[in-house]
Residue frames as a rotation matrix with the C-alpha (Angstrom) as fourth column:
UNK 1
0.173 -0.933 0.316 112.29
-0.207 0.279 0.938 9.65
-0.963 -0.228 -0.145 -53.10
UNK 2
0.343 -0.100 -0.934 113.95
-0.931 -0.171 -0.323 9.60
-0.128 0.980 -0.152 -56.51
UNK 3
0.171 -0.305 0.937 114.66
-0.042 0.948 0.316 6.29
-0.984 -0.094 0.149 -58.23
UNK 4
-0.515 -0.301 -0.802 115.93
-0.818 -0.105 0.565 5.02
-0.254 0.948 -0.192 -61.54
UNK 5
0.458 0.691 0.560 113.80
-0.294 0.712 -0.638 2.64
-0.839 0.128 0.529 -63.67
UNK 6
-0.669 -0.572 -0.474 115.33
-0.677 0.207 0.706 0.34
-0.305 0.794 -0.526 -66.22
UNK 7
0.467 0.873 -0.140 112.84
-0.827 0.375 -0.418 -1.45
-0.313 0.311 0.898 -68.49
UNK 8
-0.278 -0.593 0.756 113.70
-0.377 0.791 0.482 -5.16
-0.884 -0.151 -0.443 -68.95
UNK 9
-0.128 0.336 0.933 111.70
0.741 0.658 -0.135 -5.72
-0.659 0.674 -0.333 -72.18
UNK 10
-0.722 0.001 -0.692 111.15
-0.403 -0.813 0.419 -4.06
-0.563 0.582 0.587 -75.51
UNK 11
-0.146 0.804 -0.576 107.70
-0.959 0.027 0.281 -4.60
0.242 0.594 0.767 -77.08
UNK 12
0.749 0.586 0.309 107.30
-0.660 0.700 0.273 -7.71
-0.057 -0.408 0.911 -74.93
UNK 13
0.695 -0.605 -0.388 110.68
0.258 0.713 -0.652 -9.21
0.671 0.353 0.652 -75.87
UNK 14
0.799 -0.459 -0.388 113.32
0.419 -0.037 0.907 -9.57
-0.431 -0.887 0.163 -73.13
UNK 15
0.764 -0.644 -0.044 116.34
-0.575 -0.649 -0.498 -7.31
0.292 0.405 -0.866 -73.54
UNK 16
0.441 -0.718 -0.538 119.74
0.487 0.696 -0.529 -8.99
0.754 -0.029 0.656 -73.49
UNK 17
0.711 -0.201 -0.674 121.72
0.662 -0.134 0.738 -8.45
-0.239 -0.970 0.038 -70.28
UNK 18
-0.373 -0.928 -0.012 124.44
0.839 -0.342 0.422 -6.67
-0.396 0.147 0.906 -72.21
UNK 19
-0.814 0.213 0.540 121.89
0.196 -0.775 0.601 -4.22
0.546 0.595 0.589 -73.68
UNK 20
-0.599 0.584 -0.548 119.69
0.761 0.203 -0.616 -3.19
-0.248 -0.786 -0.566 -70.70
UNK 21
0.180 0.656 0.733 118.40
0.760 -0.566 0.320 -0.03
0.625 0.499 -0.601 -72.33
UNK 22
-0.516 -0.422 0.746 118.41
-0.004 -0.869 -0.495 3.43
0.857 -0.258 0.446 -70.86
UNK 23
-0.395 0.375 -0.838 117.52
0.918 0.179 -0.353 4.16
0.018 -0.909 -0.416 -67.24
UNK 24
-0.089 0.479 0.873 115.02
0.209 -0.848 0.486 6.91
0.974 0.226 -0.024 -66.50
UNK 25
-0.839 -0.266 -0.474 115.12
0.519 -0.132 -0.845 8.91
0.162 -0.955 0.249 -63.24
UNK 26
-0.404 0.713 0.573 112.06
-0.330 -0.698 0.635 10.20
0.853 0.067 0.518 -61.46
UNK 27
-0.701 0.326 0.635 109.39
-0.653 0.064 -0.754 9.63
-0.286 -0.943 0.168 -58.81
UNK 28
-0.795 0.432 -0.425 107.29
0.091 0.778 0.621 6.47
0.599 0.455 -0.658 -58.94
UNK 29
-0.551 0.733 0.398 103.62
-0.774 -0.273 -0.571 6.58
-0.310 -0.623 0.718 -57.92
UNK 30
-0.933 0.341 -0.118 100.91
0.267 0.871 0.413 3.94
0.243 0.354 -0.903 -57.87
UNK 31
-0.593 0.805 -0.008 97.16
-0.630 -0.471 -0.617 4.39
-0.501 -0.361 0.787 -58.09
UNK 32
-0.568 0.517 0.640 93.95
0.567 0.810 -0.151 2.73
-0.596 0.277 -0.753 -59.36
UNK 33
-0.701 0.431 -0.568 91.78
-0.647 -0.720 0.251 3.74
-0.301 0.543 0.784 -62.31
UNK 34
0.169 0.830 0.532 88.49
-0.068 0.548 -0.833 2.50
-0.983 0.105 0.148 -63.77
UNK 35
-0.884 -0.382 -0.268 88.99
-0.308 0.047 0.950 0.96
-0.351 0.923 -0.159 -67.20
UNK 36
0.038 0.989 -0.143 85.71
-0.784 -0.060 -0.618 0.99
-0.620 0.135 0.773 -69.01
UNK 37
0.088 -0.050 -0.995 87.01
-0.867 0.488 -0.101 -1.45
0.490 0.872 -0.001 -71.68
UNK 38
-0.743 -0.409 -0.530 87.84
-0.099 0.850 -0.517 -3.95
0.662 -0.332 -0.672 -68.90
UNK 39
0.283 0.945 0.164 84.82
-0.216 -0.104 0.971 -3.00
0.934 -0.310 0.174 -66.77
UNK 40
0.733 -0.110 -0.671 86.92
0.662 0.342 0.667 -2.93
0.156 -0.933 0.323 -63.55
UNK 41
0.844 -0.527 0.096 89.52
-0.524 -0.774 0.356 -1.02
-0.113 -0.351 -0.930 -61.63
UNK 42
0.677 -0.720 -0.151 93.16
0.591 0.654 -0.472 -1.74
0.439 0.231 0.868 -62.35
UNK 43
0.581 -0.608 -0.540 96.42
0.340 -0.422 0.841 -0.69
-0.739 -0.672 -0.038 -60.62
UNK 44
0.797 -0.388 0.463 98.76
0.335 -0.354 -0.873 1.64
0.502 0.851 -0.152 -62.46
UNK 45
0.364 -0.773 -0.519 102.42
0.636 -0.201 0.745 2.44
-0.680 -0.601 0.419 -61.72
UNK 46
0.845 -0.046 0.533 103.75
0.409 -0.586 -0.699 5.62
0.344 0.809 -0.477 -63.27
UNK 47
-0.054 -0.922 -0.384 107.08
0.949 -0.167 0.267 7.39
-0.310 -0.350 0.884 -63.38
UNK 48
0.933 0.336 0.126 107.09
0.357 -0.909 -0.218 11.19
0.041 0.248 -0.968 -63.24
UNK 49
0.003 -0.946 0.323 110.14
0.787 -0.197 -0.585 13.15
0.617 0.256 0.744 -64.23
UNK 50
0.380 0.042 -0.924 111.44
0.792 -0.530 0.302 15.84
-0.477 -0.847 -0.235 -61.88
UNK 51
0.375 -0.231 0.898 111.79
0.581 -0.696 -0.422 19.43
0.723 0.680 -0.127 -63.08
UNK 52
-0.679 -0.661 0.321 113.27
0.206 -0.590 -0.780 22.46
0.705 -0.463 0.537 -61.34
UNK 53
-0.681 0.309 0.664 111.89
-0.680 -0.603 -0.417 23.50
0.271 -0.736 0.620 -57.95
UNK 54
-0.795 0.304 0.524 110.22
-0.177 0.711 -0.680 20.12
-0.580 -0.634 -0.512 -57.33
UNK 55
0.133 0.867 -0.480 107.72
-0.875 -0.125 -0.468 20.27
-0.466 0.482 0.742 -60.19
UNK 56
-0.410 -0.229 0.883 106.92
0.055 0.960 0.274 17.01
-0.911 0.161 -0.381 -61.99
UNK 57
-0.120 0.366 -0.923 106.16
-0.972 -0.232 0.035 16.09
-0.202 0.901 0.384 -65.58
UNK 58
0.874 0.463 0.146 104.88
-0.404 0.861 -0.310 12.90
-0.269 0.212 0.940 -67.24
UNK 59
0.109 -0.882 0.457 107.65
-0.239 0.423 0.874 10.35
-0.965 -0.205 -0.164 -67.44
UNK 60
-0.238 -0.337 -0.911 109.38
-0.946 -0.135 0.296 9.24
-0.223 0.932 -0.286 -70.67
UNK 61
-0.972 -0.092 -0.216 108.19
-0.149 0.953 0.263 5.64
0.182 0.288 -0.940 -70.38
UNK 62
-0.202 0.971 -0.125 104.67
-0.305 0.059 0.951 4.17
0.931 0.230 0.284 -70.59
UNK 63
0.029 0.296 0.955 102.75
-0.999 -0.005 0.031 3.40
0.014 -0.955 0.296 -67.40
UNK 64
-0.902 -0.277 -0.332 102.97
-0.250 0.961 -0.121 -0.09
0.353 -0.026 -0.935 -65.98
UNK 65
0.028 0.996 0.088 99.50
-0.863 -0.021 0.505 -1.63
0.504 -0.090 0.859 -65.76
UNK 66
0.881 0.458 -0.117 98.64
-0.320 0.760 0.566 -4.24
0.348 -0.461 0.816 -63.16
UNK 67
-0.027 -0.997 0.074 102.09
-0.705 -0.034 -0.709 -4.15
0.709 -0.071 -0.702 -61.48
UNK 68
0.951 0.221 -0.216 103.19
-0.032 0.766 0.642 -7.10
0.308 -0.603 0.736 -59.45
UNK 69
0.389 -0.827 0.407 106.20
-0.915 -0.296 0.273 -7.13
-0.106 -0.478 -0.872 -57.08
UNK 70
0.720 -0.229 -0.656 108.71
-0.133 0.882 -0.453 -9.89
0.682 0.413 0.604 -58.05
UNK 71
0.115 -0.760 -0.640 111.74
0.884 0.372 -0.284 -9.14
0.454 -0.533 0.714 -55.89
UNK 72
0.809 0.114 0.577 112.64
-0.108 -0.935 0.337 -6.60
0.578 -0.335 -0.744 -53.24
UNK 73
0.150 -0.779 -0.609 115.89
0.965 0.251 -0.083 -5.76
0.217 -0.575 0.789 -51.51
UNK 74
0.875 0.348 -0.337 116.04
0.439 -0.865 0.244 -2.52
-0.207 -0.361 -0.909 -49.57
UNK 75
0.240 -0.856 -0.458 119.73
-0.035 -0.479 0.877 -2.01
-0.970 -0.194 -0.145 -50.24
UNK 76
-0.737 -0.494 0.461 119.68
0.404 0.225 0.887 -2.89
-0.542 0.840 0.034 -54.01
UNK 77
-0.738 0.546 -0.397 116.22
-0.675 -0.601 0.429 -2.19
-0.004 0.584 0.812 -55.46
UNK 78
-0.243 0.716 0.654 113.11
-0.137 0.642 -0.754 -4.04
-0.960 -0.274 -0.058 -56.58
UNK 79
-0.996 0.020 -0.087 111.75
-0.080 0.229 0.970 -5.76
0.039 0.973 -0.227 -59.68
UNK 80
-0.198 0.980 -0.016 108.13
-0.254 -0.067 -0.965 -5.16
-0.947 -0.187 0.262 -60.69
UNK 81
-0.948 -0.043 0.316 106.41
0.279 0.367 0.888 -6.73
-0.154 0.929 -0.335 -63.68
UNK 82
-0.084 0.967 -0.239 103.19
0.069 -0.234 -0.970 -5.82
-0.994 -0.097 -0.047 -65.48
UNK 83
0.002 0.159 0.987 101.96
0.972 0.230 -0.039 -4.66
-0.234 0.960 -0.154 -68.82
UNK 84
-0.521 -0.117 -0.846 102.36
0.010 -0.991 0.131 -1.50
-0.854 0.060 0.518 -70.83
UNK 85
0.465 0.710 0.529 100.13
0.628 0.156 -0.762 -0.27
-0.624 0.687 -0.373 -73.65
UNK 86
-0.538 -0.653 -0.533 101.79
-0.089 -0.585 0.806 0.98
-0.838 0.481 0.256 -76.83
UNK 87
-0.755 0.323 -0.570 99.64
-0.648 -0.240 0.723 1.93
0.096 0.915 0.391 -79.86
UNK 88
0.159 0.983 0.086 96.67
-0.977 0.145 0.156 0.11
0.141 -0.109 0.984 -78.34
UNK 89
0.440 -0.086 -0.894 98.51
-0.084 0.987 -0.136 -3.16
0.894 0.135 0.427 -77.79
UNK 90
0.821 -0.118 0.559 99.53
-0.566 -0.032 0.824 -4.66
-0.079 -0.993 -0.093 -74.44
UNK 91
0.300 -0.812 -0.500 103.12
-0.176 0.468 -0.866 -5.83
0.938 0.348 -0.003 -73.89
UNK 92
0.771 -0.164 -0.615 104.72
0.614 0.448 0.650 -7.61
0.169 -0.879 0.446 -70.97
UNK 93
0.304 -0.696 0.651 107.20
-0.139 -0.708 -0.693 -5.33
0.943 0.120 -0.311 -69.16
UNK 94
0.506 -0.212 -0.836 109.45
0.844 0.322 0.429 -5.39
0.178 -0.923 0.342 -66.15
UNK 95
0.641 -0.314 0.701 110.85
-0.268 -0.947 -0.178 -2.46
0.719 -0.074 -0.691 -64.20
UNK 96
0.125 -0.660 -0.741 114.09
0.911 0.371 -0.178 -2.75
0.392 -0.653 0.648 -62.29
UNK 97
0.699 0.266 0.664 113.93
0.032 -0.939 0.342 0.07
0.715 -0.218 -0.665 -59.77
UNK 98
-0.097 -0.784 -0.613 116.85
0.924 0.157 -0.348 1.41
0.369 -0.601 0.709 -57.73
UNK 99
0.838 0.418 -0.350 116.75
0.539 -0.734 0.414 4.22
-0.084 -0.536 -0.840 -55.19
UNK 100
0.166 -0.763 0.625 119.03
0.409 -0.524 -0.747 7.24
0.897 0.379 0.225 -55.55
UNK 101
0.096 -0.228 -0.969 120.89
0.987 -0.106 0.123 8.40
-0.131 -0.968 0.214 -52.46
UNK 102
0.481 0.120 0.868 120.50
0.391 -0.916 -0.090 12.12
0.785 0.382 -0.488 -51.93
């Protein structure tokens, strides 16, 4: 199911409500990976863009590491927070996700 993701922070700083940033549309998946630097498995949430004929490509936003569900409303969307890595640094990030009616 397609959804839009709007990131609530920029490099760890909260975006102002009047400047929410661009929304990205795609398919959200969640999986676990072994991080050798942390010596443990962590959860990862990723957004894949949709191409023609159902093919997917890596999304335009960084993966969300260690995602945690904050709010959920089946008719509005859900808020997930976690961390993203940019240039080797970790930043707090929130994803406001809304489903697209098809």
